[in-house]
N, C-alpha and C positions, 0 to 999 in steps of 0.2 A: 794647367787646369786647376790644380789645388791652389796656386797662388792667386789666380783670378777669383776663385771662390772666396778666399780670405779677404782680398782687397776690396772686391766690389759687392759682396753680399754679407759675409759674416761681420766685418767691421761696421758696416752700415746698420746691421741688426743690433749690434751691441750699443751703438750710439742711440738708436731709436729706443732701445730697451731702457737705457738710462733716463731718457726723457719721460717715457711711460712710468718708470719707477717713481720719479719725483712727484708726478701727479697722483699716482696710486697711493702713495704714503698718506697724503692729505685726505684722500677719500676713505681709506681704511681707518685712520684715526678718528675722523668725524663720525663715521658709521659706528665705530666701536664705542665712542664716548657719548655722542648725542643720539645715536640710534636712528639716523635717517640718511637717505642717499642724497648727496649734494650734487645735483646735476648742473649746477652753475660753476662747478670747479674748473671745467675746461675754459670757461670765459674768464675766470680768475687768472689762468695762465696767459690768455690773450692780453689781459690788462697788464700783467707783469712785463710781457714782451714790449708793449707799447710804452710803458713807463721807462723801460730801459732805453727805447729809441729816443724818447724825449730827453733823457739824461745825456745821451750821446750828442743830440742836437745842441743842448744848452751848454754843456761843459766842453765839448770837443774832445773828450777823452774816449779811449777804447771802451767797448762794452764791458770788458772784464772789470774795469775800474768802477763803472756806475752800477754794476750788478748788485752790490750790497744795498745801494740806495733803492733800486727797484724792488728788491725783496722786502725791505723795511716798509716802503710805501704800500705795497700790495698787502702786506700783513696788517697794516693799520686799516686799510680799506676793508679787509675781511672781518676784522673785529667790529668795525662800524656797521657793516651789513648785518652781522649777527644781532647787534643791539637793536637795529632799526626794524628788521624784518623777521628774524627767526626767534628772537627772545620772546616776543608776545605770543608766539605759537608753541612755546615749549610744552604746554600741557594739553595741546590739541592732538587729535589723532595724527599718527606719523604721516599719513598720506597728504595731510594738509601742508606740512612742511616741505614734502617732496614736490608738490605742485607749486608751492611758493618759490622753490629753487629754480623752476623753469622761468618764472616771472623775473627773478633776479638775474638770470642768465641773459634774458632779452634786454633788460635795463642796462646791464654792463656793456653788452655788445652795441646797443644803440648809442650809449654815451661815447664809446670809442669811435664810432662812425661819425658822430657829430663833431668831435674834437679833432680827430686825425684824418677824417675822410675815409672813403672806401677804396682808394687806390692801393695797389700792392706796394709795400715798402720793403726796404732792406737796410741792414746796418752797413755803414761804410766799410767795405772790405774789397781789397784788390785781389789779384791772383795769389794763391797760396801754393808754395812749393811743397810737395809732400815730403815727409820725413821717411827716409829709406832705412828699413831694418833688415838685417841679415841679407842685404843685397837683393831683396826681392819683395818683402812686405812693405807696402806704402800706407802711411797714415797721415792725414792732414793735421796741421797744428791745432786747428779748432776742435778736432775730434779728441786730441790729447787733453785739451782743456776741459771739454765736456765730460769725458770719462773720469779724469782726475778730480774735478770739482764735485762730481756726483759721489765719488767714493768719500771725499772729505765730508760732505754734507750728511751722508748716511751714517758714517762712523760717528760724527759729532752728535747726531740725533740719538744713536744707540747709547752713547756715553751719557747723554743728558737723561734719557729714560731710566737708565740703570743706576746712575751715580748721584743724581740730585734728588732733593726732597720733592720738588714739584714733579719731576719725571716719575718718581715712584707713586705719587698721588694720581697722576694720569693713568698709570697702569691699574691702580686699585679701582678707580672709577670705571674703567673699561671692564674690569672683571665683575664688579658688583656695585652699581651706583648707590643703592639703598644702604648697603653696609658701609660704604665709604662716607656717606652723610652722617650716619650714626656715630662713626669713629671720629668725627670732627674735621674731616677733610674739607677744605674750602673748594667746593665744586665750582663756584663762579670763577676762581682763579684758574682752575683746570680747564674750563671751557674757553676762557680767554687765551690761555697758552696753546690750546689745540688749534684755535683759529689763527693765531700768530704763526705757528709752525706750518700749518697747512697752506696759508697764504704765501709765506716766504718761499717754501719749496715749489709751490705752483708757479711763482714768478720766475724762479730759477729754471724750471722746465720750459716755460714759455720763451724766455730769453735764449736758451740753448736751441730750441726748435727754430726760432726766428733767425738765429745765427747760422744754423745749418741749412736752412731753406730760405724762405721769405716770409714777410709779415703780411697777413691779411686778417680781416676782422672775424673770420670763421676759423682761424688757426686752432684755437683751443677746443671749440665745439666739435671739430672733426675728431678729436682725440678722446672724447668722453667715454664712449663705449669700449675702446681698447683699454683705457685706464681702469674702468670698472672690471673688465675681464681680468686684468692683471691683479687687482685687489682681491677678487674672488678666487682666482687661481692660487694666490699666495696664502690666503686665509684672512678673513676679516678680523681686524684688530691686531694684525701682526705686521709691523713696519718692515721687518726683514723679509717676510713673505711677500709683501708688495714689491720689494726690490727684485726678488726671484721671479715673481709673476711678470713684472715689467720686462725683464730680460728675456724670459721665455716667449712672451707675446711678440716683442720687437724682433727677436731673431727669427721666430717662426714666420712672421709676415715677410721678412726679406728673403728667407730661404724658399718661401713658396713661389718666388719668381725665378728661381734658379733653374736652368735647363738640365735637369737630372737625366732626362731621356732624350738624347739627341740635341739638336740646336734650338728647339722651341722651349719657351718658358713653361714651367709646370703650371703656373697660374698667371693670368694677365695682371700687371701691376694695378690696374683699375679695380681689381677685386681683392686686393690685399686685406682690406678690412674684414672680409668674410672669414679670414683665418681667426681673427679675434673672436667673432661670434661663435665659430665652431668650437674653439677652446673653451669659451664661457659655458656653452650649453653642455659640452661633454663633462666639464668639471662639476657643474650643478647636478648632473645625473649620477656620475660615478663617485665623486668625493666632494660633497657640498661644503665640507669644512676647509677645503684647500690643502695645499702642500704641507703647511705647518699647523694644520688643525686649528684654524681660527674659530671664532664664535659663530653660531647660527642662531638667529633670532626669529 
């Protein structure tokens, strides 16, 4: 019973939590620095997933090889979108940028549908033999890659934010934008770096989700609210908090379908997303600053 719980629920929850975490980091950084909710972030994940698919088609290489290219391309698109659509609205009321992000989401999704079609796609992948640990715990090789690369990306981001000049500038702008400008910090460079990081991590999350399931044009849009729940749960402006929040939401969604009482699932898989909503609402009521006491605007 315990082994079944670990293999079929807990492990899937950790993998899903890693994907949520990568998207939530971009959301929390953008909200912390630019002060607006980027609802097109899910479609940025979809874009990254399809760019990874295009890389596999063109090069014939495994998705792990083309992943950096997909991340770089999506990061570049993210900066271009900011310059074209969000930069002119920088001094407008926040709600204007939020509404614009819905328009950007629709444009990205429509462009993907025009270029790649609306059919369900998948990365070239045959049968995977699970890795057996302790003669009982099974884990798929792709899950090892997803968890391992997520850890690498998160650790790399933390080192960047703490050890580099630009990373420290990003933290300063997040804490107090006005004071950061007065002290001579190049806020334009900070904004560009934020979009680059957010776009790259979104692409990684999209590729990981497409690899674990299948690709469709609504792939990222379906993750927007769980990722926002993860960002709020962890604390706005706290990348580590976004990781914790993503893991909590991902694991909670999977465990909600476990048959704790008898042979019937606690919650139908069709209603897993309700778990993210419940967590989001409870956190906003009980502790709006999140686990790591993020900022509240």
